[in-house]
C-alpha positions in Angstrom: -1.2 -23.9 36.7 -4.4 -21.9 37.1 -7.6 -22.8 35.4 -7.6 -18.9 33.8 -3.9 -19.2 32.8 -4.6 -22.9 30.9 -7.9 -21.1 28.8 -5.4 -18.2 27.7 -2.7 -20.9 26.9 -5.3 -22.8 24.7 -6.9 -19.7 23.4 -3.1 -18.7 22.6 -2.2 -21.9 21.1 -5.4 -22.0 18.8 -4.4 -18.1 17.6 -1.2 -19.2 16.9 -2.2 -22.0 14.7 -4.7 -19.9 13.2 -2.3 -17.6 12.2 -0.2 -20.2 10.6 -2.2 -22.5 8.5 -3.6 -19.1 7.3 -7.2 -20.6 6.8 -8.8 -17.8 7.9 -7.5 -13.7 7.6 -5.3 -12.5 10.5 -7.5 -9.4 11.3 -10.7 -12.0 11.7 -8.1 -14.2 13.8 -7.5 -11.2 16.2 -11.0 -10.7 16.9 -12.2 -14.7 17.4 -9.5 -13.9 20.1 -10.9 -10.8 21.4 -14.5 -12.6 21.8 -13.0 -15.7 23.3 -11.7 -13.6 26.6 -14.5 -12.3 26.8 -17.0 -15.5 26.7 -14.8 -17.5 28.7 -15.0 -14.4 31.6 -10.7 -13.4 31.3 -11.8 -9.8 30.7 -14.7 -7.9 30.4 -16.4 -6.8 27.7 -15.3 -2.8 28.6 -11.8 -4.7 28.6 -11.5 -6.8 25.9 -13.2 -4.0 23.0 -11.0 -1.2 24.8 -8.2 -1.9 21.8 -10.0 0.1 19.5 -9.5 3.2 21.9 -6.2 2.3 22.3 -3.8 5.4 22.3 -1.5 3.2 19.8 -4.2 2.2 17.3 -5.2 5.7 17.5 -2.1 6.5 16.0 -1.7 3.6 13.4 -4.8 5.0 11.9 -3.9 8.3 11.6 -0.3 7.8 10.4 -2.1 6.0 7.6 -4.4 9.1 6.8 -1.2 11.2 6.9 0.3 9.2 4.7 -2.8 9.0 2.3 -2.5 13.3 2.3 1.5 13.0 1.5 0.0 10.5 -1.4 -2.9 12.5 -2.7 -0.7 16.0 -2.8 2.3 14.7 -5.1 5.1 14.1 -2.9 6.1 10.4 -3.6 6.4 12.0 -7.3 8.7 14.7 -6.3 10.7 11.8 -4.5 10.7 9.5 -7.5 12.1 12.3 -9.9 15.1 13.6 -7.3 16.1 10.3 -6.1 16.5 9.7 -10.1 17.8 12.5 -10.5 20.2 12.4 -7.5 21.6 8.6 -8.2 23.5 9.8 -11.8 21.7 6.9 -13.7 23.8 4.9 -11.1 22.4 1.8 -9.2 24.6 1.6 -6.5 24.0 5.3 -6.0 19.9 4.8 -6.6 20.1 1.7 -4.1 21.6 3.8 -1.4 19.7 6.6 -1.6 16.4 5.0 -1.8 16.6 3.1 1.2 18.1 6.0 3.4 15.1 8.6 1.8 12.5 5.2 3.0 14.5 4.9 5.9 13.9 8.3 7.0 10.3 8.1 6.2 9.4 5.3 7.8 11.0 7.1 11.0 8.0 9.2 11.0 5.2 7.4 9.3 4.0 3.3 9.3 6.0 1.9 7.2 3.1 0.6 4.8 2.3 4.1 4.4 6.3 5.2 3.6 6.6 1.6 1.2 3.2 3.0 -0.6 4.3 6.2 -1.0 7.5 5.4 -2.9 6.7 2.4 -4.2 4.9 4.2 -7.5 8.2 6.2 -8.6 10.5 3.4 -7.6 8.6 1.2 -10.1 8.6 4.2 -12.8 12.2 3.9 -12.3 12.9 0.4 -12.7 11.4 0.9 -15.6 13.0 3.9 -17.1 16.5 2.7 -16.6 15.9 -1.2 -17.7 16.7 -2.3 -13.4 14.9 -5.4 -12.3 12.1 -4.2 -9.9 13.6 -7.0 -7.3 16.8 -5.1 -7.5 15.0 -2.2 -5.9 11.8 -2.8 -4.3 13.6 -5.7 -1.8 15.8 -3.0 -0.2 13.2 -0.6 0.2 11.1 -3.1 1.8 14.3 -3.8 3.8 14.8 -0.1 4.4 11.3 0.4 5.8 11.0 -2.4 8.6 14.9 -1.1 9.9 14.0 2.7 9.8 10.7 1.8 11.6 13.3 1.5 14.5 14.1 4.8 15.0 11.3 6.7 16.6 8.4 6.0 18.9 6.1 5.9 15.7 8.4 4.9 13.7 6.7 1.1 13.3 3.2 0.1 15.8 5.3 -2.7 17.5 7.0 0.3 19.4 3.7 2.4 19.7 2.1 -1.2 21.2 5.2 -1.6 23.6 5.1 1.9 25.2 1.2 1.7 25.5 1.3 -1.6 27.4 4.4 0.0 29.5 1.7 3.1 30.3 -0.9 0.3 31.5 1.7 -0.9 33.9 2.4 2.5 35.8 5.4 1.2 37.7 7.8 0.9 34.2 8.8 4.1 32.1 7.5 4.6 29.3 9.7 5.2 25.5 10.5 8.9 24.9 10.2 9.7 21.3 13.8 9.4 20.1 14.9 6.7 22.9 14.5 4.1 19.7 17.2 6.6 17.5 20.8 5.1 18.9 19.9 1.4 18.4 17.8 2.6 15.0 20.6 4.7 13.5 22.8 1.7 13.8 20.3 -1.2 12.6 19.2 1.0 9.0 23.4 2.4 8.2 24.3 -1.5 9.1 21.6 -2.7 7.0 22.4 -0.1 3.8 26.0 -0.8 3.8 25.7 -4.8 4.0 22.9 -4.3 1.3 25.3 -2.3 -1.1 28.5 -4.8 -0.6 26.7 -8.0 -0.3 23.1 -8.0 -0.1 22.6 -6.5 -3.9 24.9 -9.6 -5.0 21.7 -11.9 -3.3 18.7 -10.4 -4.6 17.0 -12.1 -7.7 17.6 -10.1 -10.7 14.3 -11.0 -13.2 11.6 -9.4 -14.2 8.2 -10.5 -12.9 5.5 -12.0 -15.0 3.4 -9.4 -14.8 5.9 -6.7 -15.7 6.6 -8.6 -19.0 3.1 -9.6 -19.8 1.9 -6.0 -19.3 4.8 -4.9 -22.0 3.7 -7.3 -24.6 -0.2 -6.6 -24.0 0.9 -3.1 -24.2 1.3 -3.5 -28.1 -1.7 -4.2 -28.8 -4.4 -1.8 -31.0 -7.5 -0.6 -30.2 -10.0 1.7 -30.8 -10.2 4.2 -27.8 -12.4 7.2 -26.4 -10.4 10.4 -25.1 -12.2 13.2 -23.1 -9.4 16.6 -23.2 -9.7 17.4 -19.8 -10.2 21.3 -18.9 -6.6 21.4 -17.7 -4.9 20.0 -20.8 -2.3 21.4 -22.6 -3.9 20.8 -25.9 -6.7 23.3 -25.4 -6.4 25.3 -27.8 -3.7 23.7 -29.8 -4.3 22.4 -33.7 -4.4 18.6 -34.1 -0.9 19.2 -35.5 0.4 21.1 -32.4 -0.8 18.2 -30.2 2.2 16.2 -31.8 -0.4 13.1 -30.7 0.6 11.1 -33.4 4.1 12.3 -34.1 4.8 12.0 -30.3 3.0 9.0 -29.5 1.7 7.3 -32.3 -2.1 7.8 -31.8 -4.2 7.8 -35.4 -7.2 10.0 -34.3 -10.4 9.0 -36.1 -13.1 11.5 -35.1 -13.6 14.1 -33.1 -17.0 14.6 -31.3 -18.0 17.5 -29.3 -21.3 18.2 -28.0 -23.5 16.4 -30.7 -20.9 17.7 -33.6 -19.4 14.9 -34.8 -16.2 16.5 -37.0 -13.9 15.1 -38.9 -9.9 15.2 -37.4 -8.7 17.9 -39.7 -4.5 19.0 -38.6 -6.1 23.0 -38.2 -8.7 22.3 -35.9 -8.1 23.4 -32.4 -8.9 21.4 -29.5 -11.5 22.5 -26.8 -12.1 21.5 -23.0 -14.1 18.2 -23.3 -13.8 17.2 -26.8 -13.9 13.6 -27.7 -11.3 12.0 -29.7 -11.7 8.7 -30.9 -8.3 7.5 -31.6 -7.0 4.0 -32.9 -3.2 3.1 -30.1 -1.2 0.5 -28.2 -2.2 0.9 -24.3 1.3 1.8 -23.5 1.2 5.2 -25.8 -2.4 5.8 -24.5 -1.0 6.0 -20.9 1.6 8.6 -21.7 -0.3 10.8 -23.3 -3.1 10.6 -20.9 -0.5 11.5 -18.1 1.4 14.1 -20.7 -1.5 16.2 -21.0 -4.6 15.6 -19.1 -6.2 13.3 -21.1 -9.2 10.8 -19.3 -9.8 7.8 -21.7 -13.9 6.6 -21.1 -13.8 3.6 -23.3 -12.2 0.9 -25.0 -13.2 -1.9 -27.5 -12.0 -3.7 -30.7 -15.3 -2.5 -32.2 -16.6 1.3 -33.6 -16.8 3.0 -30.4 -20.9 4.4 -29.8 -21.4 7.9 -29.3 -20.2 9.5 -25.8 -22.7 10.1 -23.4 -22.1 13.6 -21.4 -24.3 12.5 -18.8 -22.6 9.1 -17.8 -19.8 9.1 -15.0 -16.3 8.4 -15.9 -14.7 5.5 -16.3 -10.8 4.5 -16.5 -8.6 1.2 -18.4 -6.8 -0.6 -17.2 -4.9 -4.4 -17.2 -5.1 -6.8 -14.5 -4.0 -10.3 -14.5 -4.2 -13.4 -12.1 -1.7 -13.1 -9.4 0.4 -16.3 -8.5 -2.3 -17.4 -5.9 -5.1 -16.4 -7.5 -8.2 -18.6 -6.4 -10.1 -17.8 -10.0 -7.4 -19.9 -12.1 -9.3 -22.5 -13.9 -13.0 -20.2 -14.0 -14.5 -18.3 -16.7 -15.7 -14.6 -16.8 -19.3 -16.1 -17.0 -19.2 -18.1 -13.6 -17.2 -16.3 -11.2 -20.1 -13.4 -12.5 -16.6 -10.9 -13.2 -19.1 -7.9 -14.1 -21.9 -8.3 -11.4 -18.9 -9.2 -8.8 -16.4 -6.5 -9.2 -18.0 -4.1 -11.4 -15.7 -4.1 -14.7 -16.0 -4.8 -18.3 -13.5 -7.1 -19.8 -12.8 -5.6 -23.0 -10.4 -8.0 -24.2 -8.0 -10.7 -23.2 -4.4 -12.3 -23.3 -5.0 -15.5 -23.6 -2.2 -18.0 -23.5 -0.2 -15.3 -26.1 -3.6 -14.8 -28.1 -5.0 -11.3 -28.0 -8.6 -12.2 -28.1 -12.1 -9.6 -28.2 -14.5 -12.7 -28.7 -16.7 -15.1 -26.4 -14.4 -13.8 -23.4 -16.9 -15.1 -20.4 -16.1 -18.2 -22.2 -12.5 -18.2 -21.5 -10.9 -20.2 -18.3 -8.6 -18.1 -17.0 -5.1 -19.1 -16.4 -1.8 -17.9 -14.6 -0.6 -15.4 -17.3 -3.7 -13.9 -18.5 -3.7 -10.3 -18.7 -7.5 -8.5 -18.7 -7.5 -5.3 -20.8 -10.9 -3.9 -18.3 -12.9 -0.4 -18.2 -14.7 0.7 -15.3 -14.7 3.3 -12.4 -11.8 4.1 -10.4 -13.6 3.0 -6.9 -13.7 -0.2 -8.8 -10.6 -0.6 -9.9 -9.2 0.5 -6.7 -11.3 -2.0 -4.6 -9.3 -4.6 -7.5 -6.3 -3.5 -6.0 -6.8 -5.5 -2.6 -8.5 -8.6 -4.4 -5.8 -11.4 -3.6 -7.0 -12.7 -6.6 -6.0 -9.7 -9.4 -3.2 -7.8 -9.9 -3.7 -4.0 -11.6 -0.8 -3.1 -13.7 -1.5 0.0 -15.1 -4.4 2.9 -14.9 -4.6 5.0 -18.4 -5.6 8.1 -17.3 -3.8 10.1 -14.9 -4.6 10.6 -11.5 -5.5 14.2 -10.5 -2.6 15.1 -7.8 -3.4 17.9 -5.8 0.7 19.4 -6.1 -0.4 22.8 -5.1 -1.2 21.8 -1.5 2.2 19.7 -1.1 3.8 21.7 0.7 1.1 22.4 2.8 1.2 18.4 3.9 4.5 18.7 4.8 4.4 21.0 7.2 1.7 20.0 8.7 3.2 16.8 9.3 6.6 18.9 10.4 4.6 21.1 12.7 3.3 17.5 14.1 6.4 15.8 14.7 7.6 18.5 16.9 5.1 19.3 19.1 5.4 15.4 19.6 9.1 15.9 20.1 8.5 18.9 22.5 5.9 16.8 24.6 3.5 19.3 24.2 1.2 16.6 23.4 0.6 13.0 23.3 1.4 11.6 19.9 -1.9 10.4 19.1 -3.9 13.5 20.1 -1.4 15.7 17.8 -1.1 13.1 14.9 -4.9 12.6 14.7 -5.5 16.7 15.0 -2.5 16.5 11.8 -5.4 14.0 9.3 -8.0 16.7 10.4 -6.7 19.5 9.3 -5.4 17.5 6.0 -9.0 17.2 5.3 -9.8 20.8 6.4 -7.3 22.3 4.4 -8.8 19.9 1.4 -5.5 18.1 1.4 -7.7 14.8 0.7 -11.6 14.2 1.3 -13.0 11.8 4.2 -13.6 9.6 1.8 -9.7 9.4 0.8 -8.8 9.6 4.4 -11.0 6.4 5.1 -9.8 4.9 2.0 -6.2 5.5 3.3 -6.5 3.3 6.5 -5.3 0.0 6.4 -8.2 -1.9 8.4 -6.9 -4.8 8.8 -3.4 -4.1 10.2 -6.3 -2.1 12.8 -8.6 -4.9 13.3 -5.3 -7.0 14.1 -3.8 -4.6 16.5 -6.9 -3.7 18.2 -8.1 -7.8 18.2 -4.9 -8.7 19.8 -4.2 -6.2 22.6 -6.9 -7.9 24.9 -4.8 -11.0 24.9 -2.0 -9.2 25.9 -3.9 -8.0 28.9 -5.2 -11.5 29.8 -1.6 -12.8 29.9 -0.5 -9.9 32.3 -4.0 -10.1 34.5 -4.3 -14.2 34.7 -0.2 -14.0 35.5 0.6 -15.9 32.2 3.1 -13.6 31.6 4.9 -14.1 34.9 4.6 -18.0 33.9 5.6 -18.1 30.7 8.6 -15.5 31.7 9.7 -17.8 34.7 10.2 -20.9 32.3 12.1 -18.5 30.4 14.4 -17.3 33.0 14.9 -20.5 34.1 15.9 -22.1 31.1 18.8 -19.4 30.3 19.1 -17.4 33.7 22.0 -19.1 34.7 23.8 -17.5 32.3 23.1 -14.0 32.5 21.6 -11.1 31.9 22.6 -10.9 28.3 21.4 -14.6 27.8 17.9 -13.6 28.9 17.7 -10.6 26.8 18.7 -13.0 23.8 16.4 -15.8 24.9 13.5 -13.1 24.3 14.8 -11.5 21.1 14.7 -15.1 19.7 11.5 -15.5 21.1 10.0 -12.5 19.4 11.8 -13.2 16.7 10.6 -16.9 16.2 7.1 -15.3 16.6 7.5 -12.9 14.0 7.9 -15.7 11.3 4.5 -16.8 11.7 2.4 -13.9 12.9 2.4 -10.3 12.7 5.3 -8.0 14.6 2.3 -6.7 16.2 1.0 -9.3 17.3 4.2 -11.1 18.4 4.9 -7.4 20.7 1.2 -7.8 22.2 2.3 -11.5 23.0 6.2 -11.0 24.6 5.9 -7.2 26.1 4.4 -8.8 29.3 6.5 -11.6 29.6 9.7 -9.0 28.7 8.5 -7.2 31.8 
């Protein structure tokens, strides 16, 4: 064993330990690996940093943006409605349709993107049909993983493997549908298993956050609601709006500009009217989504006059996650308002609803916080491992008029890849750019759609695959594997590669395992 091979194995061993311990984030570990192979002289800086320009990495972030475009045009909502309608209230039929749909979707986009698009609709379906979320979300995740094996672009490991093959030159690359014959067997077999056996093994309980959200939503509080320009209530009287009858909202006051009006039943609502109402969170949520109303502020005390110059704020319920590091801390101690740019209006703490001295309450698992702030702040909080966002009151505006345009652009991009006119990276980047140019999503939304942790993880680990190959370490490890099972035949060697890869994915990401195993397999 040469010094270079010892260095590669040493870096790889340390990386595996860090991946398993989770003391450092996986993407940061990958960056450290990239730096290590440069400092030890195993690769040049240009070779080590080439991962960020790798076609596989470019393809992955392009798919994230395309998935974001499909989300912002309401494609997910339509899919959810279609699934619910087609299921005809049958759980098994719903399970089959969900797995088949997400499996097909993940064949043409990143698994994470496919799940992210459908998950809000699936959660809504589970609530409407009183089905435990775990009964639908776990099959959703399984089917997304299996469906990713249908095409070349279905999952990052496929793209990474193909990219490494391209660097070898003497090995044929994968075609777009080379994965399809085996992928169909895996997907249909997985669906059949889930329908016959797996469904009985799925946990059948509501999550703690679901129960808390339902309990907390019964709290009544004052809130200011603005009637948006596109609301169907504009021009209707308060009586015709049916806000009281359908949503149990008690309208206390109406403000329009500087005018403060009494809530007379014959008053006709105008765009930008501010309604001071009293009601439960869930009722406000339902009314906001149905009639394009925007919640502006909320408190358990009378609200102050609305300042039209202020930026729109939203309401949301959040809770601590099971692994939260904020357990036992107070809002004041963690500087919640400064750190997260959100105001806490009320807390359900140990079963009691509290609205005073909130900064001194030590938070525990099970607490639910009613917060107010900008949409951007809540979006950032969704990625925080310490908190889970349960619900946001105002309806998120979807560009439903551009849904078919988004689907058409995506279909054209896939067709070009299938025919072979352009490589996947170029085609999908072009589709992502066109989605921004046509207003399907903004550039800021495109950036937010990308899972940057996955991008840095893949780009950071690709140099390790190069180091394995260039130093001969891959051949060394391959010889050890063949020497161990080679006497049993080619199938035994295939099984050895399969089992080694599967075991590695239990402790490191699929992408990282692919980077390490493809050189060995070759």
